[in-house]
C-alpha positions in Angstrom: 0.0 0.0 0.0 2.8 2.4 0.8 4.5 1.8 -2.5 1.1 2.4 -4.2 0.7 5.7 -2.4 4.3 6.7 -3.3 3.4 6.1 -7.0 5.7 3.2 -7.6 4.7 1.0 -10.5 2.7 -1.7 -8.7 -0.2 -3.3 -10.4 -2.7 -4.7 -7.8 -6.1 -5.8 -8.7 -8.7 -4.7 -6.2 -10.8 -7.4 -4.5 -14.3 -7.4 -6.0 -16.0 -10.2 -3.9 -16.1 -10.9 -0.2 -17.5 -13.8 1.7 -20.4 -12.5 3.9 -22.2 -14.9 6.1 -20.8 -17.9 4.1 -21.7 -16.7 0.6 -19.8 -14.6 -1.9 -21.0 -11.1 -2.5 -20.0 -8.4 -5.0 -22.6 -5.7 -4.2 -20.6 -2.7 -3.0 -23.3 -1.4 -0.7 -23.7 -4.8 1.0 -20.0 -5.2 1.4 -19.8 -1.7 2.9 -22.6 -2.5 5.3 -21.0 -5.7 6.3 -17.7 -4.0 7.1 -19.5 -1.3 9.0 -21.4 -3.9 11.1 -18.2 -5.8 11.8 -16.2 -2.8 13.0 -19.1 -1.2 14.8 -19.6 -4.4 16.8 -16.0 -5.4 17.2 -15.5 -3.7 20.6 -18.7 -5.0 22.2 -18.0 -8.5 20.7 -14.5 -8.6 22.2 -15.7 -7.2 25.5 -18.4 -9.9 25.7 -15.6 -12.5 25.5 -13.9 -11.3 28.6 -15.0 -13.4 31.5 -16.7 -11.8 34.5 -14.6 -12.0 37.6 -16.5 -12.8 40.8 -13.3 -11.8 42.7 -13.3 -8.3 44.1 -10.7 -6.3 42.3 -9.4 -4.8 45.6 -8.3 -8.3 46.6 -5.4 -7.9 44.2 -4.1 -5.0 46.2 -2.3 -6.4 49.2 -0.4 -4.4 51.8 -1.0 -1.0 53.4 -0.4 1.8 51.0 -2.3 4.6 52.8 -0.8 8.0 52.0 1.7 6.4 49.5 1.0 8.8 46.7 3.5 11.6 46.4 3.2 14.8 44.4 6.1 17.1 44.6 5.6 20.8 44.7 6.2 22.6 41.4 8.8 25.3 41.1 9.2 28.5 39.1 11.9 26.8 36.9 9.5 24.0 36.0 6.8 26.6 35.0 9.3 28.5 33.0 9.5 25.6 30.6 6.5 27.3 28.9 9.1 29.0 26.8 9.3 25.8 24.8 5.7 26.4 23.6 5.3 27.7 20.1 4.5 31.4 20.1 1.0 32.2 19.1 -1.3 35.2 19.3 -4.3 33.0 20.1 -5.4 32.8 23.7 -6.7 30.0 25.9 -9.5 30.0 28.4 -7.7 32.7 30.4 -7.6 35.0 27.3 -3.8 35.3 27.7 -2.0 34.7 24.4 1.0 32.4 24.5 3.4 35.0 23.3 2.4 37.4 26.2 2.7 34.5 28.7 6.2 33.6 27.4 7.3 37.3 27.5 6.2 37.6 31.2 6.9 34.1 32.5 10.1 35.0 34.4 8.1 37.5 36.5 5.0 35.4 37.0 6.4 31.9 37.4 7.1 32.3 41.2 3.5 33.4 41.8 2.0 30.7 39.6 4.1 28.1 41.5 2.7 29.4 44.8 -0.9 29.3 43.5 -0.5 25.8 42.1 1.2 24.4 45.2 -1.5 26.0 47.5 -4.2 24.4 45.3 -2.7 21.0 45.9 -2.0 21.5 49.6 -5.4 22.9 50.4 -7.4 20.8 47.9 -9.0 23.9 46.5 -9.2 24.2 42.7 -10.9 27.3 41.3 -14.0 26.5 39.3 -12.5 28.1 36.2 -9.7 25.6 36.2 
């Protein structure tokens, strides 16, 4: 297929007939419908073949892992990596264009780090975020 797309001299005859429900079919609409049915139902068909487990999934987790998740505080230098973003004049949800954000990041990064870290330590995330 790649060679065909790259215009190499490959002669391949397209398939004109398909076996659908045990019989050969050449009607393009019927073939398209059969392909659509197959791929539409592929996920549910495969999911139906997965056996139901009567075992509680939590039984696989053994040991005491309370408070084992660690999230380190961010730093201004980590936030300054925004300078790797492509400069654009379009803005995000905050209406601040990327090029303005990049221009001012050295001055705003310490404050952004403080706000982000407070959000994690207090559990408060502003609704707009």
